N, C-alpha and C positions, 0 to 999 in steps of 0.2 A: 576771511573768517577766523575768529580768534579760537585757538584750541583750548579746550577746557578739560583738565584732567582731575578736577575736583572729585573726591571720593575714591580715587585710585591711590595705591601705594606702590612705589617703585624701589627696587633694589638695584643699586648701581655698583657693580664690582669693578674695582680700579678707579675709585672716586677721589683719590687723594691729590689729584693734580691733572693737568693736561686736558684731554678730551673728556675723561670721566667727570672731572670737575665742571667743565662747561655744560655737559649734559645734565648734571645735577642742578645747576642754576636754571636751565631752561625748563626742565620738568617741574621744579619747585615753583617757578614763576607762573606755570600754567595750572597750579593748584594741587599738584600731586604731593602726597607725603613721601619723603625720601629717606631710604636707609642707605647710608654711605658705607662702603666696604673697602678696606685696604689693609696693608700691612703696617704702614707707618702711622701710628696713632697721633703723633704731633702734627703731621700734615693733614690728617683727617680733621683734627681739631680746628685748624684754620678754616677749612672749607665749611665745617659745621657752623662756626661763628659767623662767617659771611652770609650763609643762608638764613640763619636765625635772625640776623640783623635786618634782613629783608622781610621778616615775618613768616619764614618757611617753617613747616612742621617737619623736623628732620632729626635723625639719630645717627650716630656713627658706631661702627662695629669693626674691631680689629680682628683680622683672620688671615691665615695662610690658605688661599683658595686652591692650592695644589695639594692640600692634605685632606684626605677623605674624612677623618674624624673632626678636623677643625671646621670643615664645611657643614657637617651635621650639627655641630654645636652652634655655628653661625645661624643656621636655619631656625633652630629652636629660639635663639635670642631675638631674631628679627620677627618671628611670628608672635612672640610675646608682646612686642610693641605694635606691630602692624600685621594683624592676622591675615594670612593668605594673600600676600601681595600679588597683584595681577600684572605687574611690569617687571621684567628682568633685563638689565643691560649688562652685557659681559664685555668689559673694556680693559681687563687686566692684560698685561703683556710686557715683555722686555726684549731687548735686542743686544747682540754682541756683533761687532763688525770686524771680521778677520778672515783669512783664507780658511777654506773648509778643512784642510789637512792640519790646521793648528788647533782645532777644537778638541777638547777632551769629550768623552762620552757624557760626563756630568754637565758640561757647559751646553752641549747640543740638546740634551734632554731638558735642561732647565729652561731654555728658550721655548721649546715645543710645549712643555707643560704649562708655562705661564699663560699661553694663549688657548691651547686646545684642551688640556686636562682640566684646567680651571673652569672652562665653559661647560664641559660635560658634568662636572661635579655640581656646579651651581644649578644647571638645568635639572639634574636628577633630584636635587633637593627642593626646588621651588615649583616645578611643574605640577606635582600632585595637588598643591594648594590652589592652582589656577583652574584645574578641571572642575566643572560643575558651576562655575561662576558666570559663564556666558561671555567672558571677556579675558583675553590673555595676550600679552605682547612680549616677545623676546627679540632683542636686538643684539647681534654679535658683531663686535668690531674686528673686521678683517683688515685688509690693506691692499693698496694697489700693487703691492709686492706679491700678492697672490696671483696677479694677472701678468705682470712683467716682473723683471728683477734687475738687480745690479750685482756686481761682484761683491763677495764677502757678506752675502745675506742669506746663505744657504739654510740655516735652521729657521730663520724668521720667515722666509718665503715658503718653506715647507709647512710650517705651522699654520700660516694664514691661508694657504691653499687648502689644507685639510679642513680648516674651519668652514669653508664654503660647502664642502661635501656634507659636513655635519649639519649645517643650516638647512640644506635642501631636504635631507632625510628626515630631520625632526619636524620640519614644516609639514611633510606629508603625514607623519604620524599623528599630528595634533590638529590637523585641519578641521575635522568634524567636531572638535571640542571648542571651536571658536577661538583657538589660540594661534596667532600668527607668529612666524619665525622668519626673520630677515637678517641680512648682513649689510653692514656699511663698510666700504673699502675706501678709507681716506688716502689721499696723496700727501704731499708735503705740507704739514701744518706746523705752526710755530709752537712747539711743545718742548718740554725738557728733554724728551727722548731724541729730538732732532738738533739739540744744541751743538753736538760735534760737527754737524754739517754747516749749520748757520755760522758758527765761529771759525770755519775754515774758508777763507775768501775764495779759493779756487773751487772747492766743492760747492759752496753757495752759488757761485757764478754759473757753474754747470747746471745745478738744479733749476735756477731761474731761467736759463736758456731753454730748458725743456718744457717750461710751463707756458702754454699759449696765453694765459691771462697775465703773465708777467709778474706774479707775486706769490708769496706763500699764503696758504689758507688761514683763515681766522677761525679759532675754536668755536666761536658762536655759530658759525655756519654748520658745524656738525651738530651742535645742540638743537638747532631748528629742524634739521632733517630727522634726528632721533625723536623729537617731540611729535612730529607728524606721524612717524611710523608707530608710535605708542598710542595714537589717538583713534577715535572711532572712524575718522576719515580714511584710515588706511586698512579697513577691515578686509578689503579685497586684494591686498598686497601681501603675499607670503611666498616663502621659498626662493626669494630673489636676493640679489646683491646690488647695491647702489654705489657706483663709483663717484666719489666727490674729490676730484684730483686736478682741478683747474685745466682740464683738457690734455693732461700728460699722456694718457693711454690712447687718446684719439689722434694724436699727432703721428 
């Protein structure tokens, strides 16, 4: 069955590359209008051009989604273009890899805020417009690192685990409004964030040895899952987390 998101507008936070960009392409391909959100306007511009070349109805918005006032401004600008968007994907995030005792407070807080605070601010800004429409979809990008972890990932694992609790609680709050809230927990995908691992032969070998499917994930696979969760087909799916990790956490 082909998923049709025509008539829906989607806000994708963290859309300037990687998984966010992939989800933007998939949702746009399914007919959704797409608001691309990120800090890097140049990167957003490239994604915007790619989607418009395919006939997508898309706009880009530069914002610091960890800043309360900036998110309020963002919501006003998005609503002016796409009133009351019914889909919100929170894909912002960053990571630093080093021993816990080497982090400054600012570094630790920065990693946590990029995933958790940004999601709270975006949900607070866009959920009111979803209410009363009879349809709402929120997808939060967590990580398999919320379920298992590796050394030197303390703030990242902390943030992504907290995001799962946020997802469950918000799903219960919004269930009777017809708004679903779910998380996706990706495993190793070929994105810019994972280039330090991909480019390290020993680290790459270790990752592949732990993947039962024997390969890194393709970003299009995340896009397909997100598109399903944003569709009418997933109306009975809420408050859950879907691991898409090539079997890593099952081994």
